[in-house]
C-alpha positions as CSV (number, residue, x, y, z in Angstrom):
1,X,-22.4,-41.0,46.4
2,X,-23.9,-37.7,45.2
3,X,-22.4,-35.9,42.3
4,X,-20.8,-32.9,43.9
5,X,-19.2,-31.5,40.8
6,X,-20.5,-28.2,39.3
7,X,-21.8,-28.3,35.7
8,X,-19.4,-25.4,35.0
9,X,-16.5,-24.3,37.2
10,X,-16.6,-21.0,39.0
11,X,-13.6,-18.9,37.9
12,X,-12.0,-17.1,40.8
13,X,-8.8,-15.1,41.5
14,X,-6.5,-16.3,44.2
15,X,-3.3,-14.9,45.7
16,X,-1.9,-12.0,43.6
17,X,-4.4,-12.3,40.8
18,X,-3.8,-15.9,39.8
19,X,-6.9,-17.5,38.2
20,X,-8.3,-20.7,39.5
21,X,-11.3,-22.9,38.9
22,X,-13.6,-24.1,41.6
23,X,-15.2,-27.2,40.2
24,X,-17.0,-28.8,43.0
25,X,-18.9,-28.4,46.3
26,X,-15.8,-29.7,48.1
27,X,-13.6,-27.1,46.4
28,X,-16.0,-24.3,47.2
29,X,-16.2,-25.4,50.9
30,X,-12.4,-25.5,51.2
31,X,-12.1,-22.1,49.6
32,X,-14.8,-20.6,51.9
33,X,-13.1,-22.1,55.0
34,X,-9.9,-20.3,54.1
35,X,-11.5,-16.9,53.9
36,X,-10.3,-14.1,56.2
37,X,-12.7,-12.9,58.8
38,X,-13.4,-9.6,57.0
39,X,-15.0,-11.6,54.1
40,X,-17.2,-13.6,56.4
41,X,-20.4,-11.7,55.8
42,X,-24.0,-12.7,55.1
43,X,-23.2,-14.1,51.7
44,X,-20.3,-16.1,53.1
45,X,-22.7,-17.7,55.6
46,X,-25.2,-18.5,53.0
47,X,-22.6,-20.0,50.6
48,X,-21.1,-22.1,53.4
49,X,-24.6,-23.3,54.5
50,X,-25.4,-24.2,50.9
51,X,-22.2,-26.1,50.5
52,X,-22.8,-28.0,53.7
53,X,-26.4,-28.8,52.6
54,X,-25.1,-30.1,49.3
55,X,-22.6,-32.3,51.0
56,X,-25.4,-33.6,53.2
57,X,-27.5,-34.4,50.1
58,X,-30.1,-31.8,51.0
59,X,-29.7,-29.6,48.0
60,X,-28.2,-29.9,44.5
61,X,-24.6,-28.9,43.8
62,X,-25.8,-26.2,41.4
63,X,-27.7,-24.5,44.2
64,X,-24.5,-24.4,46.2
65,X,-22.6,-23.2,43.1
66,X,-25.0,-20.2,42.8
67,X,-24.5,-19.2,46.4
68,X,-20.7,-19.6,46.1
69,X,-20.6,-17.6,42.9
70,X,-22.7,-14.8,44.5
71,X,-20.1,-14.7,47.4
72,X,-17.2,-14.6,44.9
73,X,-18.8,-11.8,42.9
74,X,-19.6,-9.6,45.9
75,X,-16.0,-9.8,47.1
76,X,-14.5,-9.2,43.6
77,X,-13.1,-12.8,43.4
78,X,-14.5,-13.8,40.0
79,X,-11.7,-14.1,37.5
80,X,-14.1,-13.1,34.6
81,X,-17.8,-12.9,33.9
82,X,-19.4,-16.2,34.5
83,X,-22.1,-17.0,31.8
84,X,-23.5,-19.8,33.9
85,X,-24.8,-17.5,36.7
86,X,-28.5,-16.9,37.0
87,X,-29.7,-13.5,35.8
88,X,-30.6,-12.5,39.3
89,X,-26.9,-12.3,40.2
90,X,-25.9,-10.1,37.3
91,X,-25.3,-6.4,37.8
92,X,-27.6,-5.2,35.0
93,X,-31.0,-6.6,34.3
94,X,-32.1,-7.5,30.8
95,X,-34.3,-4.4,30.7
96,X,-31.3,-2.2,31.5
97,X,-29.4,-3.6,28.5
98,X,-32.1,-2.7,26.0
99,X,-31.3,0.2,23.7
100,X,-33.3,3.3,24.3
């Protein structure tokens, strides 16, 4: 059986601001399946496809985690800044953080 756990959980906000941890591809898939229709945009579709591909053994769990975290960030669902996200997903580039 493939390892479907993320190296680091994705911290999200559920309900009325209650923090939760999504720790696996299965958890991310369940969370995505419960999203309201207004959140089902392009990033939703990509994240769900990535989770399904990971479940099928076609991609690594961390690839699905990246797609899921991008969806969560876009919709304001991250509970706090996630240090395990690739730099491409952060709001500011490294150059923008350099002092002038």
